[in-house]
N, C-alpha and C positions, 0 to 999 in steps of 0.2 A: 283670591276669590274663592269663596266656600260655597259648595252646593248643599242645599237644604231640602229635605223631604218633609212634606206636611200632609197630614190627614185632615180633611175638612168635611163639615156637614152643612147642609143647607135645605131650607124649605123652598122648593122650586116654584111656588105659586106665583110670586111676583117677579120672577126672572124669565127672560126670553132665552133660556137655555144657559149652558156653560160658556160657550165660546163668544169672544168679542164680536159685536155686530154694531154697525154705525147707528148712532142715536137710539140704542137699545140698552136697557139695564141687564147686564149679564153677570154671572158669577166671576168670570175671568176679569172683566172690567173693574168690578169692585175690589178684587184682590190686588190688581195692579195699581189702582189708584191709591190704595193704602200703602203699598210698598214704595210708591213714588214719594209719598209724604215722608216716609221713614228714611228715604235716601236723598232728601233735599231736592226733590224734583226730577231726579235721574230715573230713566225708564228701567223697570225690572220686569222681564218677561216671565210669565208663569206657564208651565207646561203640565197638562193633566194626563191622567191615565186614559182618558177618552172624553168625548162630548156627552152631555145629557141634553135632552130637548127641553123646550119650554114646558114648565109645569112638573117636570120630573124632579124628584127629591134625591138627596144623597145622605147616607149615614157614614160612608167611608170612602169618599172620593180621595184620590191621592194626586198630589201635585209636587213639582219641584221647581226651584228657582235658585239663581246664583246671586250671591251678595258679597261685597267687600266688608260688610259689618260682621264682626265676630261677637255675637250676642249669645249668652247661654241659652240653651234650647228652651228651658221653661220660661225664660223672659221673652223669647220670641212670641210664645203663645199669649202671654199677658199683653204685650205691646200690640200685636195684631188685633186681638179681640177688643181692645179698648177703642179701636178706630173703625172696626167693621160694623155693618148694620146688624140688627137683631136677628135677621133671618139667615145669617151666614156666620159660621163659627169655625175657628181653627182648634182642632182637638189635640194634636201633637205636632211637634217640629223636632227633627233630628238631623244632625250633620251626617252626610253620606259622601261616598267617594264620587268624584266627578264623572265616573263611568255610569253612575246610576241614572236611569231615564224612566220617568213615571209611566210613560206609554210603552216603550219598547222593551223594558225589563219585566213587564207584567206577564205572568204565565197563566193567569186565570182571574175570573171575577164571579162575584155572587150578586144576583139581583133578587129582590123580593117584590111581589105584587100583592097588594092588600085589597080584598073584596069585602064589602059590608053586605051580608045576606039578610037584609032587614027590609020590611015593607015601609018602615018609618024612617024618615030622614033624621040623621044625627048631626046637629050643628057642630059638634066637636070632631066629627070625622069627615065632614063634607069635602075638605081640602086634602085629606090624607088617605082616603080609601074610596074605591069606586063602588057605589051602591048598586047591587044587583039583586032586586027583590023577587027573583023567580026561583022555582025549585031547581036544584042541581043534583045530578047523579055523580057523586064523587068517585064511586068505583069505576064508572065509565071513563071519567077523566084520567084516573090513575092508569087504567088499561091503555088509553090513548098515549099517555106519556111514555109507556114502555117502548113505543116505536121511535122515540126521539132521543133516547139516552144510551150511553155506553160505548159508542163507536163514532168515528168520523162520518159525518153526513153532510150532504150539500143542502144548505138551508135557503136556497134561492127563493123558494116559495114563501118563506117566512121572513123576508126582509123587504124593505121599501124598494119600489122600482127606481127610486131616486138615488140609491146607493151607487157610489163610484168604485166600490171594492170589487176586484175581479174574482179573487179566490173566496168563494162562499162556503167552503168546507169548515165546519166547526165540530167540536165534540162537547156535548152536554153530559156532564158526569152524573148530575142529580137533578130531579124534579120532585120536590117534597110538597105535601099538603098538610097544613096545620090549622085545625079548626078550634077556635076558642070562642065559645058562645056564638054570636052572629058574625064574627070576624074570621074570614078564611084567608090565610097567607100562603101564596105559592112561592116556593123558593127554588131558584134556578142557579146551579153552579156549573161553570164550564170554562173551557180554555179561551173563549172569546165569544162576542156576540155582535151580530150585524146591526145595521141601522133599523130601528123599530122591531127587531127580532123578538124580544121578550113580549112586547105588547101585542104583536101579531100571534105569537104562540098562545098567549092568554085568551085573546079573542076567539081563536079556533077551538081551544079547549073548552071554553064556555059554550060553544055551539054543540060540542060533544055532550057536555054535562046537561044541556037543556033538551037533548034528544034530537037536535036538528042534523047531527052527523053521527056516524058510528065510529067507534074507536079505531077500527081497522082502516078507515079512510086516511089516516095519517100517512100510511105507507104510500098510498097513491098520490097524495099531495106532495110528498117529498120527491117522488119519482117525476112528477110533472115539471118541476123546476120552473114554476110560473106563479107569480104572486096572486094572480086572479083566482087560483083554486083554493087558497087558504081563507081563513075567516077575517072578520073585521079587526081593525087595530084598536085594542083596548085604550081607554083614555089615559092620558099622561099622569094624572094626579094620583093614581094608585101605585105607581112604579118608584122603586128606590134602588139606587146603586148602593149596595150594602157593604161590600168589601172588595178590595183588590189584592190579589195574591202575587207574591214575588218569590215564592219557593216552589219546588217541584210538586209538593203535595198540595192538594186542594182541600 
């Protein structure tokens, strides 16, 4: 039995998230259905670095699976993509040691959130960026970000109340802002992220940028450790799981 690591990308629009759900189309169910075909009906479980919600996209989700088939790595990619739907693609496959675990071996992740700062709807971006047609003070947003980066912090206020994770301390290494025309991309790099954490951070930073909050309020929101004090959850379709890290450096 050989363990394989794969990097996959998907358009999350038509998926009910990554994880298998009864009677729902998910990324995991599509992958496992294709692997079952390749293994003559035998079940092959796929483990991911983490879940993504309905509507969330991925450019660098990482999964692993075990198979008795010894297929060259490049041919795995060709075989899988020939059977997968158009909104899900396998980018790379490599043989790894059986100790590798897509979730537990990960030491960090990068998420990106795309905002379209335009008063006009763009039919080519409507599924892939959240349109925010209001003025934004990027300097205020950057000032607010300084309260969130560089050290371990309890992000209870910035995660869904539905989360079952007990330890909510995470370290965000970087929050970057890249403006290209009307497209603003927020880049988050950290050692881990809680359920809805990036989307709540974006929603709160947008309130700072629009003048509804002051940058220094971030410190108080963190201290409160209560979801009710943070901003709204930004829509799913602007969020991308960009990369998963398996080395010490982010």
